VOTORRO-154887 format. One record per residue: z, y, x of N, C-alpha, C, O, CB in turn; residue in three letters. Coordinates in steps of 0.05 Angstrom, whole numbers, plus 5000, padded with zeros to 4 digits. Glycine has a CB too. Layout:
ZYXZYXZYXZYXZYXALA;...
//
This chain:
501747435552500247685559500847735527501647615508496547665573UNK;499748125539500748335528499148525512499448765517501848445545UNK;496348405483494248445492492848565468491848385455493148215505UNK;492448785457492449075444489949005415487648925420491049365473UNK;490549035399489048845379488749155370490249345376490548545358UNK;485849175349485049395349483049305315481049175306483349485383UNK;485749545303483349435270486049655258488249755263482948895251UNK;483049615228483549925219483549725189482449505186480550245228UNK;485049885169484349795139480749985130479950205140487749935114UNK;479949855116476449905118477950035084479349865074473049525123UNK;477750285067477250335043474650215030472350235040477250605042UNK;475450055004473050035000472049675004470349574990471850245020UNK;473249575019473449285032476549025002478348885010475349395080UNK;475949054981477848984961479949114967481848984959478348714957UNK;480549334978482749494979483949554965485149344962482649654985UNK;485249784943484349924921486750154934488850134947484549774886UNK;484550434921484250624935488050774936489950714922481550804919UNK;487950964957490251074950491251254925489751314907490551194968UNK;493651304928494451254901492951584889491751574867498551204898UNK;493151754899493352104891488351984899486352124892496652484934UNK;488351864905485251954906483751694885481751754871483751954947UNK;484651454884484251434856484651474837482551464825484151334851UNK;487151554816488151734804485152104802483952234785491451744826UNK;485452084828484052504823480752154808480452134783482552914885UNK;479151984825477352004801477451934789475752004773475651994797UNK;479751654779480851784740480251964727478751974708483451864732UNK;482252204745482552424722479952564715479552624691484552654732UNK;477152644744476252784727473852624705472252724690475453004743UNK;474452274713472552104693473052074663471552004645472551814701UNK;477252204661476652244631476952474629477552504605478052104609UNK;476952774644475753024633472853044625472453174604476153204651UNK;470252924640468952854635467652764610465552844600469352794647UNK;469352544603468252334581469652494561468552504539469151964583UNK;473152714567473252844532470953144536470053144513477852984520UNK;470053314545468853384546465253354535463753504522469953394562UNK;465153194541463352974532462052794505459952734494464152834543UNK;465852724500465352724477467052814447468052734426464852504478UNK;466453144468466853294445465353484436465753634416468753374445UNK;462453474460460453534444459153424428457853534410459253594454UNK;459453114433458152844416459152844396458252654382458452564424UNK;461353004381463452994359463053134342464153124320465753024364UNK;460553384356459453524335458053414319458753424295458353704341UNK;455453274328453553064322454752674304453852494291452253024359UNK;456852744314458952354310460552364307461152124312459652144328UNK;462452454301466152484299466252024311465551894331467952604241UNK;466552014303466551734306466051694334467551584350464651604287UNK;463351814339462851644375463551934397462751944420458251494383UNK;465052154383466152364410468552274403470052424414465652744411UNK;470052084388473951994393473451764411474951754431476351864358UNK;471151524406470351354417468951454454468151264468468551244394UNK;468851574460467851704494470551854495471351874518464451964498UNK;471151904488474451984484476551804491478451814506475252034454UNK;475851664477478651484485477451214497479251104509480851414454UNK;475351094497475850984524475250954542473950754548476150854526UNK;476251254571477851074591480151084585481250984605477851134619UNK;481851134570484251014569485150704561486950544568485151164553UNK;482650704543484450364542482450154556482449914551485150204502UNK;480150324580480950084600482050214622481250124643478449884610UNK;483450374623486050374638487550164641488050024660487650524630UNK;488950164595490349974592490349704593492249534591490850004579UNK;487049684599485549424593486449144628487648924631481149574591UNK;484649374649485949334679488849384688489649244707484549514697UNK;490449554679493249534688494549254672496549154682495049834678UNK;493249134649494148884639493648724654495448554659493348804618UNK;490648704670490548544690490348484717490248274730489648474687UNK;490448834722490748894750492849054752492949304754488549014763UNK;495348834752499048944749497849124791496548994808503348474746UNK;498949404795498649594813496749604821496249534844499849604830UNK;494149734798492449714820490750044831488350094831490349484809UNK;492350144837492350374853493750404864494150644867492050554847UNK;495550254878497850304892497450064913496349854907500450304874UNK;498450124935499949934969501349794963501249554967501750054992UNK;503449954947505749804948505249434934503549334920508050004928UNK;508049304950508449054942509548994930511649084938508948924952UNK;510148834905511548714909513248464910512948284894511748784907UNK;515148454929517148284940519748304927521348464917517548344968UNK;519348044931521947904904523547854908525047804890522047694889UNK;524547824943525447724957525547764998523347705010524547544943UNK;527547835013527547815039526047525052526147425074530447845046UNK;525347485038525147205055520947195058519947015072527246845028UNK;519847305051517547445049516647625074514347645083517847615026UNK;520147795085519347935100519947765130518647835150520548205093UNK;521647585132522547405148518447325167516247265159524647105123UNK;519747375192517347175219517047325238518447515248513847095212UNK;514547215245514747465281510647675253508547605243512847085348UNK;512247915258508748005254507648075284509448025300508248345233UNK;505648155295504148185312501748325302500748285280503847955322UNK;500448565327498348715319498948905324501049025319497348715297UNK;496948975336495949385348498349445368499749635376496349725313UNK;498049175372501449265412504149165406505849075421503049745422UNK;504049205375506349195368507848835359505748705360506249415345UNK;509248705355511248435359514248515350516148605363511348345394UNK;513948455328515848455312518448275305516948175288514848455297UNK;520048185303520747905293522948075282523848265293521247605314UNK;524147945247525048035222526247635213525547415204521748235199UNK;528447775225530147425223531647505198532247715187532947305254UNK;532147145190534747235162535747275165536347465150536147165146UNK;538447195191540747335194541147705196542847835208541647205219UNK;538747805178538248045188538148225195538348435184537948085188UNK;537748155227537248235259534148315281533248095287538347975272UNK;533448395285530548495288530948505316532948585327529448785273UNK;528448415329526748455352523948555357522048395353526648255359UNK;523048885369521949025370520448925398522048865415523249235365UNK;518148895404516849025427514949225429512749215417515748865437UNK;515249305435512049545440510749745465511549975467512449785419UNK;509349665477508049805502509349665520508749445529508450125507UNK;512249865530515149815555516849715543517949515552516850065571UNK;517949875503520249825506520849495479519649325466521850165502UNK;522649595483523949225465526149485462527049685474525148765490UNK;526449355440529049335406530149195399529048995389528649345380UNK;533249225402534148945391536349155364537249375368536248685422UNK;536748965333538149015333538448855306538548615308538349235340UNK;538649055264538849095248536948995237535648825248539349265247UNK;536349115204533449145190535449125160537649045164530348825197UNK;534949195139534249225117531749275107530049405120535549345112UNK;531249145077529049175070529849305031531849215020527148855078UNK;528249505018530049634999525449704986523649844996533549985017UNK;525649524960522649544954520749484982520949274996521949874943UNK;519149704986516249485010518049725033517249655055510349555003UNK;519549905036520549925059522949875066525049895053520250095066UNK;522249785093524249805115525949915139525150015160523749725120UNK;527649895134529350045154530849895176532049685171531250195141UNK;530849985199531749775237533249985230533050145212529649735277UNK;535849945255537450125264537650055288539650195291539750165252UNK;537449975305537349875335540349965340541850105326534650045359UNK;540649715381544049655374543549975398545750045406546449235387UNK;541250145408541550395415542150655403541850865416540050415424UNK;543050645371542550865351540150925345540151125330543551095356UNK;537550835352534951045339535150745320535150495323531151165364UNK;535251085290533250865269529050935261527651135260535250915230UNK;528650695259526450675247525350615220526150465202525750575259UNK;522350835222521650635179520050425194519750405218518550855142UNK;518950245170516850205170515950075138516750145116516650055194UNK;514849965141512749965110510349715099508549665114510450245115UNK;510449595080510549275079508049465061508149685049513749005065UNK;505849285066502749525038501549195036502549015049498649925062UNK;499149155017498748925007495649005017494849225009499848844975UNK;493948845032491348865030489748635017489948455033490548895055UNK;488348544998487548364980488048094982486747894988485348404978UNK;490748154973492647924971494547954996496847884990491047624970UNK;494148055028494848025047498348215048498648445042492348095064UNK;499848055054501348285056502048385094501348215111504448205036UNK;503348655103501848715121504248945125504749125110498548775115UNK;505848875153508149085162506349375181505349435203510848865187UNK;506549425168506549885189508549935186510149995168504650245175UNK;508349895220510550065249511350205249513650245255510250155269UNK;508750435238509050535239508250805212507551025221508750455260UNK;508450765180507750865171506251125157507751155138508450805174UNK;504851255155504151535154505051715131503851665111501651545154UNK;506951935128509051985119507952095089509752125072510552165138UNK;504852155080502852205070501552015050502151775054501652245088UNK;500552055037498551815022495251765044493351665031497451974981UNK;494951805059492751715091491451555073492051555049494251525126UNK;490051425081487151285078487351145105486150935110484151495074UNK;489251295123488751115156491651135157492651345166486651265190UNK;493450885147495550735154497150785180499450815186494650495154UNK;494950775190496850805228495950425235494550285220502650895225UNK;497650325269498950065267498249785253497349655273500950125257UNK;498149695241498649485227497949245252496249215269496949485198UNK;500649085239501748805248500848515228501548595206505248845248UNK;500248335225500348185208501447785223501047675245497248255193UNK;502747705198504547535195503947395210501547375206504947435175UNK;504847165240504846935256505546725237505746495245506646965281UNK;
//
């Protein structure tokens, strides 16, 4: 039975903001604190400098406790975490330890070889078709996006979870 699962990642539910969006927010905070710090520095140099430097200190401390705080890209140490059956949004993807794969989607079925580079997965079907997929992390859960967006869109497209 082929059941289509409709799931979407929701920004704000313990998931990092997409890097450009999070970066823009932090840039605005830095700029506001810089301007405020300059204004306050006229009255009290120490307080002005503290306000200018505070966002940088917060960023450094946060990055020590939360590595990749603004990044969806997981750090996969080996291919072993990629092996297995990934199911969701109408996709069924089997990544095998011998670097072969089986992909089923709607009426299509493909087989071939795969390789992982960082969080990217490249598939080469026996038919000659090349496919690209990406691993992302959501609240510590590893997900596989069979059709990842080519930009930093907050909408990830289809999502599969390891079974």
